[in-house]
N, C-alpha and C positions, 0 to 999 in steps of 0.2 A: 587405252590410248587409241585415238582414231587413226585410220589409215591415211597416209599422205604420200606425196611424191617429192623427191629432192633432185633439183637440177643444178648444174654448175656451168657458169660461163667460162671463158678461157683465161680471164685475168689471174685467177688463183685456183686452178684446178687441184693442186696438191692439198690445199685447205679443204676444198669441197669433198675430196676423197676421205680425208680424216674425219670430217663431220659425219659423212655417211657411215663410216666405220663405227663411230661413237653411237650412232642410232641403230646399228645393226641392219643397215640397208645398203643397196647399191644405188649409184647415181643413175637417174633416169636417162633414157636415150634421146640425145639431141645432136644435131649435125650443124656445126657453125663453120662456115667457110667464107672466103672472100673472093670476089670477082677480080679480074685482072686489073681493074681500076681501083681496087682496094675497098669497094663497097661491101658491107657485111651482109651475109645471107644466113638466116636462121630457119632451121627446119626441125620442128618437134616431131620426133619419130615414135615417141611413146604412144601406144595405141589407145589408152584409156584415160583421157583427161577430163571428160565431161563430169561436172559436179564434184571434182576432187579438190582437196586442199593441197596447194603447191608452194614449195619454198625454192627460191632461186638465189644461189650464192654467187656474188660478183663484186669484187673490189673495184673502185674507180681509181685505180692506180695507173701508172704509166703504160700506155698512153691513155690518159683519163678520158679524152673526147671519144676515142674509139670504144673504150669499155663501157662508157655511158650509153652510147647508141646501141651497142650489143645487148646490154641489159634491157633497154626499152623495147627492142625488137622481140626479145624473149617474152617479156611481159605481155606485149600486144598479141603475139602468136598464141600464148596460153589462154588469154581472154577470148580470142576468136574461137578457140576450141571449147569454150564454155566452162573453163575452170571456175569453180565456185568461189575460191578465195586464194589470192596469190600474194605471198609475202616476199619482198625483196630483202635478202640478207646481205647487207653492204658493210663488210668489216671496216673498210676504209672509205669514207665518203669524200672523194676528191672534190676539189673546189671549195672545201669547207673554210679555207682561210679567207676566201673572198666573200665575206658575209656582210659587208657594208660598203657604202660609197666613200672611199678614202679621199678621192679627189673629185671635184665636180665633173660630171660627164662619164664617170666610170660605171660599168655594168655591175650590178650586185649579182655576181655569177652564181653564188650558192643558191640564191632564191630561184633563179631560172632552172638550175639543175633539179631542184625539188619539183618544179612544175613539170619538167620532162618525165620524171619518175611517176608522178600522179597521172599524167596524161596517157602514159603507157598502160594504165589500168591496174597498177599495184594497189592492193587494199591495205597494206601495212608494211612497215620497215623495221628491221632489226639492224642495229649498227653498234659500233664499239667506240667509246671515248670520242665524242664529237669535239671538234676543236673549240667551238664557241657555243654558249647558251643562246646566242642570237638565232641559231639555225632552227630550233624547235618551233617557234611561231610561224616559220615559213610553211610548215606541213599542215595539210588539212586531213591527213590520214594518221592513224595511230603510229607512234614511234617508240620502240623499246631500245633504250640506250644502255649498253652493258659496260661495266667497269672492269678494268684489268688490275685494280689495286691489290686484290687478294692474290691473284696469279703472280704478279711481280714481287710482292712482299715476300712470298715464299722462296724467291730466288736470292734474297738478300740475307735472310736469317733473322733470328730473334733479337730482341733488345737486350744486348749485353753491356750497355753503357758505352760502347766504343763506336756506335754508328750515329751519324748525324745527317739529316736531309738538308740539302742546299737548294734554295730557290734561285735559279740562274738569272732571273730578271723580273721586273714588275709585271710583265705580261703573264708569266708563269706562276705568279704569286699564289693565286687561289688554288690552282691545280696542285702545286707543291704543298701548300698548307693542308689540303684535303688528304693528300697521300701521307704526309707526316702524321696526321691525326689517326688515319686508319692503321698505319704500321706501328704507331705508338713510339716513334722516334722523335727526338728534339729536332728543331729546324733553325737554320740561320739563313739570312737573306743577303744576296749580293746586290750591289748597285752597279749600273753600267751606263755608258754612253755609246751611241752608234753614229758614225759619220754618215749623214744623209746622202752624200755624194758617192762615197766609196763603199759604204756598208760595213766598214771596219769597226769591230767591237772593242771597247776598252773597259776593263773592270776597274771601278773607282773605289770600292770599299766593301766591307763585310760587317755585319752587326753581331758577330759572335766568334767563338774560337773553334777551329778545326784541327788544332795541333795534336798529332798522334791519333787522329780519328780515321775510321773508314767513312768516307763521304759518299753519299748517294745523291746524284743529280737526277731529278725526275722531270720529264717533259712528255707531252703527248706525242710529239712528232720530232724525229730526226730528219731535218731537211738537208742543209749543207753541213751541219755539225759545227758551224763557226762559234756559236754561243757556248756550246759545251766545251769546245777545245780551249777557248780563251778563259773560260771559267776554271778549267782543270789546271791550266798553267798558273793562274793566280792562286788556286787552292794549294798546289804543291809548294809554292813559295810561302804560304801561310802555315806549312807544316803538316798538311794532310798526308797520312801514310798510305792510303789505298783509295782509289776513286772508281766508283761504279756509276755508269750512265745507264739509267733505265728509260726506255721509251716504248710506247705502244705501237706507233706507226713508223716503220723504217722506210721513209721515202728515199733517203740516201741519194740526193741529187748530185749530179756531176761527179767529182772525185771525192765525195764525202767519206767513202769507205777507206780510201788510202790515207786521207788526212786523219781520220780517227785512229787508224792503226799506228800512225807515227806520233800521235799525241801522248800526253802524260796520263790519259785515261787508262786504267788498268783492265777494265772489263766493260763491255757494252752488251746490255741485255735488251732484246726487243721481242715482239711477238710476230706471228706470221699473218697479220691482217693484210700485209702486202707480201706477195711472193718475192723472195730475195734470190736473184741469180747467183750462181757459183762465183762469178767474177767480182761480186760485191761482198763476198764473205771473207772473213779473216780469222786469225787465231784468237783475237780479242772478242769476237762476236759469238753470243749465245742466243739461240732462237727458241722461244717457248710458244706452244700452240694455244690459240684461242678456241680450238675445236670443241673442247669440253664445255666452254661457256656458251657457244652457239648451239650446241646440241641440247643443252639444258633449257635454253630459251625456247627452242622449237618444241621440246617436250611439254613445256608449260602451256604454250599456245594451243597445242592439239589435244590437250587432256579433255 
């Protein structure tokens, strides 16, 4: 295995530390501070960068704008020091939901974010569960997208005939179908309508039975949690005995954590692609780490 260096930005340093531990390394020395006007300042203190293979771990989570700029400054600094190959390890690619022009005059933000990353000098990207297939063509550098299906399936248990996957909406249909196929569980689909003015979600039907079943709702992102909560209320009325909500990226916007805790959902399982502060954790929440996935991907690249 070739020698390499591993840096972490500030957005998810606990994950960076876990990845370093998986690789039997320490995080390399970097100083990231902010001026009084909140501008970011990056100083690479590691003495030997020239011609090295470098990995930089940074999620584009809240506040996404600041973490994106920080990532780009790290990449630019490393390239200035003549690093041979710099890979951005971005467990959660913020702005990924803004992957097309929904209304005339809107910026396609995800496309511009990709340009920022490339302009900073990164040679490759490792990421986890992109929200949309539309993102891949935006890149002109190699992208390795990792799946959490195996990791999350292990949290649910084997197929004992009492587990069914539920697709919460049409948008999540292909993701849920892929997860159900991987986990070898049957799947049923919900239909819903959303009020365009209020955002209120109403579940209108289901194409199978969940009576007496453990129900697994799978989605790539927990944002406000509204869809999962409305789905769980409907599923309990349909006779579901236990509801598990699986999600890769725990954005948990606003009061999502409190609303999920009060909901009929019995267990919420997420990964640590986004650092989750203590105030957003609850007794229902289980966090599993993607550190082994990221470490394995790094090992493959540097072999």
